[in-house]
C-alpha positions as CSV (number, residue, x, y, z in Angstrom):
1,M,57.5,177.9,84.8
2,L,60.1,177.0,87.4
3,R,57.6,177.6,90.2
4,L,55.0,175.4,88.5
5,A,57.5,172.6,88.1
6,V,58.4,172.7,91.8
7,V,54.7,172.6,92.8
8,L,54.1,169.6,90.5
9,L,57.1,167.8,91.9
10,L,55.9,168.3,95.4
11,L,52.4,167.1,94.6
12,A,53.9,164.0,92.9
13,N,56.0,163.2,95.9
14,A,53.1,163.6,98.2
15,G,50.9,161.4,96.0
16,Y,53.6,158.6,96.0
17,Y,54.0,158.8,99.7
18,A,50.2,158.4,100.2
19,W,50.1,155.5,97.7
20,A,53.1,153.7,99.2
21,H,51.8,153.9,102.8
22,G,48.3,152.7,101.9
23,L,46.6,156.1,102.5
24,L,44.7,155.6,99.2
25,Q,43.4,152.1,99.9
26,G,39.9,153.5,100.2
27,W,40.0,154.5,96.6
28,G,41.4,151.1,95.5
29,L,44.9,152.5,95.1
30,G,48.0,151.1,96.7
31,P,50.8,148.5,96.4
32,V,49.9,144.8,96.3
33,S,50.2,143.3,99.8
34,Q,53.0,140.7,100.2
35,S,51.7,139.2,103.5
36,E,49.7,135.9,103.6
37,P,47.6,136.2,106.8
38,Q,45.8,133.0,105.8
39,R,48.9,130.9,106.4
40,L,49.3,132.4,109.9
41,E,45.7,131.5,110.7
42,Q,46.4,127.8,109.6
43,Q,49.3,127.3,112.0
44,I,48.6,125.1,115.1
45,Q,50.2,126.5,118.2
46,P,53.5,127.5,116.5
47,Q,54.8,128.7,119.9
48,N,55.1,125.1,121.1
49,L,57.5,124.0,118.3
50,R,61.1,123.5,119.2
51,L,64.2,122.0,117.5
52,L,65.9,119.0,119.1
53,P,69.6,118.2,118.7
54,A,70.6,114.9,117.1
55,E,71.4,112.0,119.4
56,D,75.0,111.7,120.5
57,G,77.1,109.8,117.9
58,E,74.3,109.8,115.3
59,P,74.5,112.2,112.3
60,D,71.4,114.2,111.7
61,N,71.4,113.7,107.9
62,I,71.0,109.9,107.8
63,P,67.7,108.8,106.3
64,A,65.5,106.5,108.3
65,R,66.1,102.8,107.8
66,P,63.2,101.0,106.0
67,A,61.1,98.7,108.1
68,G,62.4,95.2,108.3
69,E,65.9,96.2,107.1
70,R,68.8,95.3,109.5
71,A,72.2,96.7,109.8
72,Y,75.2,94.4,109.1
73,G,75.6,92.0,112.0
74,E,72.4,93.1,113.7
75,G,69.6,90.6,114.7
76,T,65.9,91.1,114.4
77,N,65.7,92.8,117.8
78,G,68.9,94.8,117.3
79,E,71.2,92.3,119.0
80,R,74.5,91.4,117.5
81,A,74.6,88.4,115.2
82,A,76.0,85.3,116.7
83,A,79.4,83.8,115.7
84,P,79.1,80.7,113.5
85,G,78.1,77.9,115.9
86,G,77.8,80.4,118.8
87,A,74.8,81.5,120.9
88,P,72.6,84.4,119.9
89,G,74.0,87.8,121.0
90,Q,77.6,86.6,120.9
91,S,79.7,88.6,118.4
92,A,82.4,87.0,116.4
93,V,86.0,88.2,116.7
94,C,89.1,87.4,114.6
95,L,92.1,86.0,116.5
96,Q,95.6,85.3,115.4
97,A,99.0,84.1,116.7
98,G,102.4,83.8,115.3
99,T,104.7,83.7,113.6
100,F,105.7,80.0,113.5
101,D,108.3,78.1,111.6
102,A,107.6,75.0,109.5
103,R,108.1,72.6,112.4
104,Q,105.8,74.6,114.7
105,A,103.2,75.0,112.0
106,E,103.0,71.2,111.6
107,A,102.4,70.8,115.3
108,L,99.7,73.5,115.1
109,R,98.0,71.6,112.2
110,Q,97.8,68.5,114.4
111,A,96.4,70.3,117.4
112,A,93.9,72.3,115.3
113,A,92.4,69.2,113.8
114,Q,90.3,69.0,117.0
115,L,88.5,72.3,116.0
116,P,85.6,72.6,113.7
117,A,86.5,72.4,110.0
118,G,86.9,75.9,108.4
119,S,87.3,77.6,111.8
120,W,91.1,78.1,111.4
121,R,93.8,78.4,108.9
122,L,97.6,78.8,108.6
123,D,98.6,81.7,106.4
124,P,102.2,81.5,104.9
125,I,104.3,84.6,105.4
126,P,107.5,85.2,103.5
127,V,110.4,85.8,105.9
128,S,113.6,87.1,104.3
129,G,117.1,86.5,105.6
130,R,118.8,88.7,108.2
131,W,122.4,89.7,108.5
132,M,124.3,90.9,111.6
133,V,127.5,92.9,112.2
134,Y,129.0,90.7,114.8
135,L,131.9,90.8,117.3
136,G,133.0,87.4,118.7
137,R,133.3,84.8,119.7
138,F,135.1,85.8,122.8
139,A,137.0,83.5,125.2
140,D,134.7,84.2,128.1
141,E,132.2,86.7,129.7
142,E,135.1,88.8,131.0
143,A,136.4,89.4,127.5
144,V,132.8,90.4,126.5
145,A,132.7,92.9,129.4
146,R,135.9,94.5,128.2
147,K,134.6,94.9,124.7
148,R,131.4,96.4,126.0
149,A,133.4,99.1,127.8
150,E,135.3,99.9,124.6
151,L,132.1,100.3,122.6
152,R,130.6,102.6,125.3
153,A,133.7,104.7,125.1
154,L,133.2,104.9,121.3
155,K,129.5,105.7,121.8
156,I,128.4,102.6,119.7
157,D,125.3,100.7,120.6
158,Y,125.4,96.9,121.0
159,D,123.1,94.0,121.8
160,R,123.2,90.3,122.5
161,P,123.6,88.2,119.4
162,G,121.4,85.3,120.3
163,A,122.2,81.9,121.9
164,A,123.8,80.5,118.8
165,L,126.5,83.2,118.7
166,E,127.3,83.6,122.4
167,P,129.6,84.8,123.8
168,G,129.6,87.7,121.5
169,L,128.0,91.1,120.6
170,S,125.7,92.3,117.9
171,L,126.4,95.8,116.5
172,G,123.3,95.8,114.3
173,R,120.9,93.6,112.3
174,Y,120.1,94.2,108.6
175,S,117.7,92.8,106.0
176,T,120.3,92.7,103.3
177,A,124.0,91.7,103.2
178,E,124.8,94.9,101.4
179,G,123.3,97.0,104.3
180,A,125.3,95.1,106.8
181,Q,128.5,95.6,104.9
182,R,127.9,99.4,104.7
183,A,127.3,99.4,108.4
184,L,130.5,97.5,109.0
185,A,132.6,100.0,106.9
186,Q,131.1,102.9,108.9
187,L,131.9,101.1,112.2
188,S,135.5,100.5,111.1
189,E,135.9,104.3,110.5
190,Q,134.7,104.8,114.1
191,G,137.4,102.6,115.5
192,V,135.7,99.2,115.7
193,R,138.1,96.3,115.0
194,R,137.6,92.6,114.3
195,A,133.9,92.9,113.6
196,R,132.4,90.9,110.7
197,V,129.1,90.3,108.9
198,V,127.4,87.0,109.6
199,Q,124.1,85.7,108.3
200,E,121.9,85.3,111.4
201,R,118.9,83.8,109.5
202,G,118.4,82.5,106.0
203,D,115.3,82.8,103.9
204,A,112.6,80.5,105.4
205,P,108.8,80.1,105.3
206,A,106.9,81.3,108.3
207,Y,103.2,80.9,109.2
208,L,100.5,82.9,110.9
209,L,97.7,81.1,112.7
210,R,94.3,82.8,112.1
211,L,90.8,82.0,113.5
212,P,88.6,84.4,111.4
213,A,85.4,84.3,113.5
214,V,85.1,82.8,117.0
215,S,82.8,83.5,120.0
216,D,83.9,83.7,123.6
217,A,83.0,80.0,124.1
218,Q,84.9,78.9,121.0
219,R,87.9,81.0,122.0
220,A,88.2,79.0,125.3
221,E,87.9,75.8,123.3
222,A,90.5,76.8,120.8
223,E,93.0,78.0,123.4
224,A,92.7,74.7,125.3
225,A,93.2,72.7,122.1
226,L,96.1,74.8,120.7
227,R,98.0,75.7,123.9
228,P,100.6,72.9,123.7
229,A,101.4,73.9,120.1
230,L,101.4,77.7,120.4
231,A,105.0,77.7,121.7
232,G,104.2,80.3,124.3
233,K,102.5,82.7,121.9
234,A,99.0,84.0,122.7
235,L,95.9,84.4,120.6
236,R,95.4,88.1,120.0
237,P,92.8,90.2,118.1
238,C,93.6,90.4,114.3
């Protein structure tokens, strides 16, 4: 019985091998073919197909833009949209200058009246007070020089205090009186004497001049009209 079982097993293995390798196709026996030769026959010169990389700077997953649709700021032929009142192809830019105090802002309003309505504006900007740890006033520049030497020996930084407080020295500027007082106490521990806290600037309104959208030609016109009132400040990109 064992010999018969071995013979049957050998015959079964041989039969499966013949079936799996298509040796019995002539009798209609064999596995179902997974190939699709008809698709290969329908291909048109597949050897000539090649993949191209996306253009530089352009993602390869952006859908095509529908016909007639323009990107923001693009003209019908792809040129940039003109600035309001400008020539075609000129792009609008935002310019600003500042800051200005109330007196300077009034001078700017008068100068800007020459420009087209709506082409400029003065934006108010809150400016908080500023306090200074101050040494001075000194009798003369020689006394200032001696004090500078003392501060260098103590490794303490100093600066000019501004024309209104000359001759003197600034040992730091602070946005709050409390911050200046804390700095003064620390400087006293480091050996600084006769320094005090002064208010360098009180709370006051300030203004920023802004021209939201101007062309190159409009910029030249604006600079010519505003130059006397700009107080030496330049129009710069926003």
